[in-house]
VMD Tcl script that draws the C-alpha trace (Angstrom):
set ca {
  {161.46 110.13 89.22}
  {164.07 111.79 91.42}
  {166.67 109.41 92.90}
  {168.21 109.67 96.38}
  {171.39 111.20 94.92}
  {169.23 113.87 93.19}
  {167.63 114.78 96.52}
  {171.09 115.07 98.08}
  {172.05 117.50 95.35}
  {168.90 119.56 96.06}
  {169.92 119.75 99.73}
  {173.36 120.94 98.78}
  {172.42 123.59 96.22}
  {169.33 125.19 97.79}
  {169.56 128.45 99.65}
  {166.27 129.38 101.42}
  {165.20 128.96 105.04}
  {162.44 126.51 106.02}
  {159.56 127.15 108.44}
  {158.80 125.69 111.90}
  {156.28 122.83 111.94}
  {156.93 120.64 108.94}
  {153.74 118.62 109.41}
  {151.35 121.54 109.24}
  {153.47 123.17 106.54}
  {153.18 120.17 104.24}
  {149.48 119.72 105.02}
  {149.07 123.17 103.43}
  {151.62 122.68 100.63}
  {150.06 119.53 99.12}
  {146.47 120.77 99.13}
  {146.58 122.72 95.82}
  {148.01 119.66 94.12}
  {145.39 117.37 95.69}
  {142.54 119.46 94.31}
  {143.92 120.45 90.89}
  {142.04 119.85 88.72}
  {139.10 120.09 91.18}
  {137.86 116.74 92.52}
  {134.93 115.86 94.79}
  {135.62 116.09 98.56}
  {135.42 112.31 98.99}
  {138.37 111.85 96.61}
  {140.31 114.53 98.44}
  {139.79 112.71 101.75}
  {141.29 109.53 100.32}
  {144.28 111.36 98.86}
  {144.95 113.24 102.08}
  {144.71 110.03 104.08}
  {147.40 108.40 101.94}
  {149.68 111.43 102.30}
  {149.13 111.92 106.00}
  {149.69 108.25 106.80}
  {153.11 108.47 105.11}
  {153.86 111.58 107.17}
  {152.72 109.86 110.35}
  {154.83 106.76 109.71}
  {157.89 108.92 108.99}
  {157.47 110.87 112.23}
  {156.88 107.78 114.34}
  {159.93 106.09 112.83}
  {162.10 108.86 114.27}
  {160.27 110.21 117.32}
  {158.39 107.09 118.37}
  {155.52 107.00 120.81}
  {152.78 105.53 118.60}
  {152.41 102.42 116.47}
  {153.08 102.79 112.76}
  {150.26 102.32 110.24}
  {151.93 100.94 107.11}
  {155.69 101.09 107.69}
  {157.86 99.86 110.55}
  {161.12 101.78 109.98}
  {164.06 101.43 112.32}
  {165.48 104.85 113.11}
  {166.05 107.30 115.98}
  {166.23 111.08 116.54}
  {170.06 111.19 116.33}
  {170.07 109.17 113.12}
  {167.57 111.00 110.94}
  {166.27 114.54 110.45}
  {162.53 114.39 111.10}
  {161.84 117.58 109.12}
  {163.52 116.16 106.02}
  {161.72 112.86 106.55}
  {158.30 114.47 106.72}
  {158.86 116.74 103.73}
  {160.11 113.76 101.71}
  {157.23 111.51 102.74}
  {154.60 114.09 101.90}
  {156.25 115.14 98.67}
  {156.93 111.62 97.41}
  {153.44 110.32 98.31}
  {151.61 113.26 96.85}
  {153.75 113.14 93.72}
  {152.66 109.58 93.09}
  {148.94 110.18 93.64}
  {147.96 113.57 92.23}
  {147.27 114.58 88.65}
  {150.53 114.59 86.66}
  {150.13 118.29 85.92}
  {150.92 118.96 89.62}
  {154.28 117.21 89.72}
  {156.30 120.33 88.76}
  {154.53 122.29 91.52}
  {155.34 119.63 94.12}
  {158.94 119.33 92.99}
  {159.45 123.08 93.20}
  {157.88 123.21 96.65}
  {160.07 120.37 97.91}
  {163.20 122.05 96.55}
  {162.29 125.38 98.12}
  {161.28 123.85 101.44}
  {164.57 122.04 101.94}
  {166.62 124.93 100.67}
  {169.74 125.51 102.75}
  {169.60 122.06 104.40}
  {173.07 120.53 104.22}
  {173.39 116.92 102.98}
  {174.65 115.51 106.24}
  {174.32 111.94 107.49}
  {171.13 112.79 109.44}
  {169.48 114.69 106.56}
  {170.18 111.89 104.11}
  {168.79 109.39 106.58}
  {165.75 111.61 106.89}
  {165.29 111.36 103.13}
  {165.54 107.54 103.37}
  {162.95 107.40 106.16}
  {160.56 109.58 104.19}
  {161.05 107.48 101.06}
  {160.35 104.28 102.95}
  {157.25 105.69 104.63}
  {155.89 106.81 101.28}
  {156.74 103.51 99.58}
  {154.90 101.50 102.21}
  {151.51 103.27 101.97}
  {151.80 103.65 98.19}
  {152.29 99.89 97.92}
  {149.20 99.30 100.05}
  {147.11 101.68 97.93}
  {148.51 100.69 94.55}
  {145.29 98.98 93.45}
  {142.81 100.71 95.71}
  {140.28 101.54 93.00}
  {140.81 105.29 93.20}
  {140.85 105.66 89.41}
  {138.58 102.75 88.65}
  {135.72 103.58 86.23}
  {132.34 102.37 87.47}
  {129.40 102.95 85.14}
  {126.03 103.77 86.63}
  {122.91 102.37 85.02}
  {119.31 103.15 85.96}
  {117.00 100.17 86.46}
  {114.56 101.75 83.99}
  {114.17 104.95 82.03}
  {112.70 106.86 83.77}
  {113.75 105.13 87.00}
  {111.21 103.58 89.33}
  {109.81 105.79 92.13}
  {112.44 106.21 94.84}
  {115.42 105.54 92.53}
  {118.08 108.10 91.90}
  {118.33 109.63 88.43}
  {121.61 111.32 87.49}
  {121.65 114.90 86.27}
  {121.25 114.68 82.53}
  {119.14 111.53 82.84}
  {119.88 107.85 82.58}
  {122.95 107.20 80.50}
  {124.95 110.01 82.12}
  {127.49 109.50 84.87}
  {126.90 110.74 88.44}
  {129.71 111.68 90.81}
  {131.59 109.09 92.84}
  {130.20 105.81 91.55}
  {133.57 104.16 92.28}
  {134.17 105.54 95.76}
  {132.18 102.87 97.56}
  {134.21 100.19 95.72}
  {137.58 101.53 96.84}
  {139.67 99.51 99.27}
  {139.06 100.80 102.80}
  {142.06 101.77 104.94}
  {140.98 100.07 108.17}
  {138.37 97.37 107.45}
  {137.72 94.70 104.84}
  {134.13 95.02 103.55}
  {132.98 98.36 102.17}
  {129.49 97.49 103.44}
  {130.56 96.97 107.08}
  {128.97 100.24 108.25}
  {125.98 100.23 105.89}
  {122.85 101.74 107.54}
  {119.35 100.25 107.38}
  {118.29 102.41 104.45}
  {116.02 105.36 103.67}
  {112.52 105.58 105.10}
  {109.90 103.81 102.95}
  {108.11 106.20 100.59}
  {104.75 105.45 102.22}
  {105.94 105.92 105.78}
  {104.93 108.72 108.16}
  {108.61 109.59 108.68}
  {109.17 110.07 104.93}
  {106.03 112.21 104.66}
  {107.24 114.47 107.51}
  {110.76 114.87 106.04}
  {109.26 115.42 102.57}
  {107.14 118.31 103.85}
  {110.06 120.06 105.54}
  {112.46 119.81 102.60}
  {109.73 120.81 100.18}
  {109.07 124.04 102.08}
  {112.57 124.95 103.26}
  {114.75 123.53 100.46}
  {113.18 125.02 97.37}
  {115.29 127.64 95.57}
  {112.57 130.30 95.99}
  {111.44 129.31 99.48}
  {109.44 131.90 101.34}
  {109.91 130.22 104.75}
  {113.69 129.80 104.76}
  {115.29 132.81 106.39}
  {118.22 134.73 104.88}
  {120.46 133.35 107.63}
  {119.36 129.81 106.89}
  {120.07 130.41 103.21}
  {123.55 131.72 104.02}
  {124.23 128.72 106.26}
  {123.24 126.37 103.43}
  {125.69 128.09 101.08}
  {128.40 128.18 103.74}
  {128.35 124.44 104.30}
  {128.42 123.78 100.59}
  {131.85 125.41 100.42}
  {133.34 125.36 103.94}
  {137.08 124.62 103.81}
  {137.46 121.92 106.41}
  {141.06 121.15 105.44}
  {142.18 124.71 106.12}
  {140.16 124.62 109.30}
  {141.93 121.45 110.49}
  {145.34 122.93 109.75}
  {144.40 126.12 111.66}
  {143.08 124.02 114.56}
  {146.40 122.12 114.78}
  {148.34 125.38 114.72}
  {146.06 127.16 117.19}
  {146.31 124.21 119.60}
  {150.09 124.29 119.36}
  {150.46 120.67 118.25}
  {154.06 119.57 117.87}
  {155.20 117.48 114.92}
  {154.35 114.13 116.47}
  {150.92 115.17 117.66}
  {150.09 116.99 114.43}
  {151.14 113.97 112.39}
  {148.90 111.68 114.46}
  {146.03 114.20 114.38}
  {145.99 114.55 110.58}
  {146.48 110.79 110.01}
  {143.57 109.94 112.36}
  {141.23 112.58 110.96}
  {141.80 111.77 107.31}
  {141.88 107.99 107.71}
  {138.54 108.24 109.48}
  {137.12 110.62 106.89}
  {138.37 108.53 103.96}
  {136.91 105.30 105.32}
  {133.65 107.06 106.24}
  {133.40 108.24 102.63}
  {134.10 104.77 101.27}
  {131.45 103.29 103.60}
  {129.02 106.11 102.93}
  {129.29 105.97 99.17}
  {128.92 102.20 99.27}
  {125.58 102.82 100.93}
  {124.67 105.59 98.50}
  {125.11 103.36 95.47}
  {123.55 100.38 97.21}
  {120.31 102.16 98.05}
  {120.35 104.52 95.00}
  {117.82 106.84 96.65}
  {116.25 109.68 94.71}
  {116.99 113.31 95.47}
  {114.24 115.77 96.49}
  {114.77 117.39 93.07}
  {113.24 114.23 91.56}
  {111.07 113.08 94.45}
  {109.06 116.25 94.83}
  {108.08 116.77 91.16}
  {107.31 113.05 90.89}
  {105.48 112.64 94.21}
  {102.34 111.52 92.38}
  {104.20 108.23 91.69}
  {105.26 107.40 95.27}
  {101.89 105.88 96.44}
  {101.81 108.29 99.37}
  {98.70 110.47 99.65}
  {100.49 112.81 102.06}
  {103.17 113.87 99.55}
  {101.90 116.25 96.93}
  {103.88 116.80 93.70}
  {105.19 120.22 92.60}
  {106.44 120.17 89.01}
  {108.07 123.58 89.45}
  {110.12 122.60 92.52}
  {113.92 123.23 92.28}
  {116.47 122.90 95.10}
  {118.62 125.78 96.32}
  {121.76 123.71 95.60}
  {122.27 120.68 93.36}
  {124.71 117.76 93.51}
  {124.89 114.70 91.29}
  {124.94 111.51 93.34}
  {122.32 109.48 95.28}
  {120.62 111.12 98.23}
  {120.89 108.56 101.05}
  {122.94 108.83 103.22}
  {124.19 112.41 103.30}
  {127.86 112.65 102.25}
  {128.44 115.86 104.18}
  {127.09 114.17 107.29}
  {129.20 111.02 107.15}
  {132.32 112.93 106.15}
  {132.01 115.79 108.65}
  {130.65 113.40 111.27}
  {133.85 111.37 111.08}
  {135.98 114.46 111.22}
  {134.13 116.04 114.15}
  {134.11 112.79 116.12}
  {137.86 112.27 115.58}
  {138.61 115.88 116.56}
  {136.61 115.43 119.78}
  {138.27 112.12 120.60}
  {141.75 113.49 119.90}
  {141.33 116.53 122.14}
  {139.15 114.77 124.70}
  {136.24 117.11 124.32}
  {133.65 118.28 121.81}
  {133.61 121.76 123.38}
  {136.13 123.21 120.98}
  {136.25 126.71 119.55}
  {136.74 126.25 115.80}
  {136.65 128.92 113.10}
  {135.91 127.75 109.57}
  {135.93 129.74 106.32}
  {134.32 129.39 102.92}
  {135.28 131.02 99.64}
  {133.05 133.78 98.27}
  {134.78 133.25 94.92}
  {133.57 129.65 94.83}
  {130.17 130.55 96.30}
  {129.31 134.15 95.31}
  {125.97 133.98 97.12}
  {127.69 133.85 100.52}
  {127.25 136.74 102.92}
  {129.34 135.48 105.85}
  {132.54 133.70 104.75}
  {133.66 132.90 108.33}
  {131.80 131.15 111.13}
  {133.01 130.17 114.57}
  {131.68 127.18 116.55}
  {132.23 126.32 120.19}
  {130.56 122.91 120.26}
  {131.05 120.16 117.66}
  {127.64 118.56 118.24}
  {125.92 121.87 117.58}
  {128.01 122.31 114.46}
  {126.91 118.92 113.16}
  {123.24 119.68 113.85}
  {123.64 122.87 111.88}
  {125.04 120.84 108.97}
  {122.04 118.48 109.05}
  {119.70 121.47 108.79}
  {121.87 123.16 106.18}
  {121.52 120.17 103.82}
  {117.73 120.29 104.21}
  {117.66 124.05 103.70}
  {119.76 123.49 100.54}
  {117.07 121.15 99.20}
  {119.54 118.31 98.97}
  {118.33 115.86 101.61}
  {115.68 114.54 103.91}
  {116.60 114.96 107.57}
  {116.92 111.23 108.29}
  {119.58 110.98 105.59}
  {121.66 113.53 107.44}
  {121.32 111.82 110.84}
  {122.02 108.35 109.38}
  {125.02 109.69 107.53}
  {126.45 111.13 110.72}
  {126.10 107.71 112.39}
  {128.32 106.19 109.70}
  {130.94 108.87 110.26}
  {130.92 108.46 113.99}
  {130.98 104.67 113.90}
  {133.96 104.69 111.53}
  {135.76 107.29 113.66}
  {135.24 105.17 116.78}
  {136.61 102.11 114.93}
  {139.72 103.97 113.75}
  {140.36 105.58 117.13}
  {140.07 102.25 118.96}
  {142.29 100.24 116.61}
  {144.84 102.49 114.90}
  {147.39 105.19 115.74}
  {147.63 103.76 119.26}
  {150.41 104.40 121.81}
  {153.29 101.98 121.98}
  {153.04 99.90 125.16}
}
mol new
graphics top color blue
foreach p $ca { graphics top sphere $p radius 0.5 }
foreach p [lrange $ca 0 end-1] q [lrange $ca 1 end] { graphics top cylinder $p $q radius 0.2 }
display resetview
């Protein structure tokens, strides 16, 4: 691990020029390391939260204005270089959390970013502030369960009607079984925001949702329109992180506001994922891909089985509640609270390389509520969910976001 004297040497020997907003710069810089090798979005949210909290604490230590999250560091603008502090906080925190294969990349980025920065008293104090901010959140998350192995076991083989079965059958591991057991950032019990649960298999509500997903979500649906199909694929691969960085840049957020924005968004999203996955593995609800072929076992005369039914898109974790809904619900609610309105023009992109079926790789929204409702429908059109799972998932995200907004990242008074 690089020591403080090594960082000073980097400052002295580098020769390039850095960019303007260090917070948005480093939000972009760390992302390839966070997702290499590729990890599920929920894991990315947790990693980004850890990194952005360190950045936030470093900025507040120097610029003030808002309460720190993990580290109270005594400093002031004339004593420490905020740009060096942020770069160091992001670099050091990411370096300690990502896959070891990404450490050379992060080190090279840090060296290049601080190139040409002289090792003055203020820059060296900036390094110290960044190191302290990183150390504080890393200590808090040292045993957070991020890498804990949690084995999933079906109750029977095959599972009882209504119970999730992993891809590959019982005995294989689904995605994210440990996420709901991670330590939350802002509350104690992972189950604090647990919803009431999926609709009973014999209920009218379940029958109605079953019929819609069966018709619109099958891979070869004749009722789903080409536009609906494209929307389903878009939301499977939409790059929300890039969208958030672009939003911060387009809105002209300064370093302090950008640091608070990213810390709030990702802390809310991380805790919504922890709460949401706790619910997923508590209720262990079957996916339409199992429920529709096995409908003859659900004791519901209004749900007819179709052994040939396949979803447009497949994922490998329990159905209820919808992960996309609780994750994006938390993000959208935090964005709306931060800017004081949900009427925001926001352009998002998705990769055609990752999702070759895409027709439109860019979509622009002007209202966050409308965007969320499109996501609910997209998950049904993808054959992944029942509609109530999407709406219940969004409630988790919004409730967590309200909790974070009301209790953390608050102004100093």
